C-alpha positions in Angstrom: 106.1 95.2 110.9 109.2 96.7 108.8 108.4 100.0 110.5 109.9 98.7 113.6 113.1 98.3 111.9 115.8 101.1 111.6 116.5 101.9 107.9 120.2 100.5 108.1 118.7 96.9 109.1 116.5 96.7 106.0 117.4 95.8 102.6 115.2 96.7 99.3 114.3 93.8 97.2 113.2 94.2 93.6 112.6 91.8 90.7 110.2 89.6 92.7 107.9 87.8 90.4 104.1 88.1 90.8 103.5 84.7 92.0 105.9 84.7 94.9 104.6 85.2 98.3 106.1 86.6 101.3 106.5 83.1 102.7 108.4 82.1 99.8 110.6 85.1 100.0 111.2 84.8 103.6 112.3 81.2 103.4 114.6 82.3 100.7 116.1 85.3 102.8 116.0 83.4 106.2 119.3 81.5 105.9 120.8 85.0 105.8 119.1 86.0 108.9 116.0 87.9 107.9 113.7 88.4 110.8 110.7 90.1 108.7 110.0 90.0 105.0 107.2 91.8 103.1 106.4 91.7 99.6 104.8 94.9 98.5 101.4 95.3 96.5 100.1 98.1 94.2 102.6 100.7 93.0 105.7 98.7 94.8 104.6 95.4 93.1 107.5 93.2 92.3 109.6 94.9 95.2 109.9 94.3 99.2 111.7 94.4 102.1 113.6 92.1 104.3 114.5 93.1 107.9 117.6 92.1 110.0 118.7 92.3 113.6 121.7 94.1 112.9 123.2 96.3 110.0 126.1 94.0 109.4 123.5 91.3 108.4 121.7 93.3 106.2 125.0 94.3 104.5 125.9 90.8 104.4 122.5 89.8 102.8 123.0 92.3 99.9 126.1 90.6 99.1 124.9 87.2 99.4 121.5 87.5 97.7 121.8 90.1 95.1 121.4 88.2 91.7 119.8 85.2 93.6 116.7 83.4 92.1 113.4 82.8 93.6 110.5 81.5 91.5 112.2 82.1 88.5 112.9 85.7 88.9 116.5 87.3 89.4 116.3 89.3 92.7 118.0 92.8 93.1 118.9 93.0 96.7 120.2 96.6 97.6 120.5 99.0 100.7 116.9 100.2 101.8 117.9 104.0 102.4 119.4 104.4 98.6 116.3 102.9 97.3 113.8 105.0 99.5 115.7 108.1 98.5 115.3 107.4 94.8 111.5 106.5 95.0 
């Protein structure tokens, strides 16, 4: 699960449309090297996490995927630690 990855190897994802499944999100994030993807339910609805093998991959994914589109929604991709501290 995402808990097995260090914070610097995770990215926060926002703006996920309700209809998008974790499988669709993973397909979208996989080219950037995502090893694990989750779409949150409940209070975290519309957001999720993608986990990478290295912090470099996570940083590159933020640059590559922030503002990209999945299921008609524009994703926000940001550093995990920053968002976790804000929440």
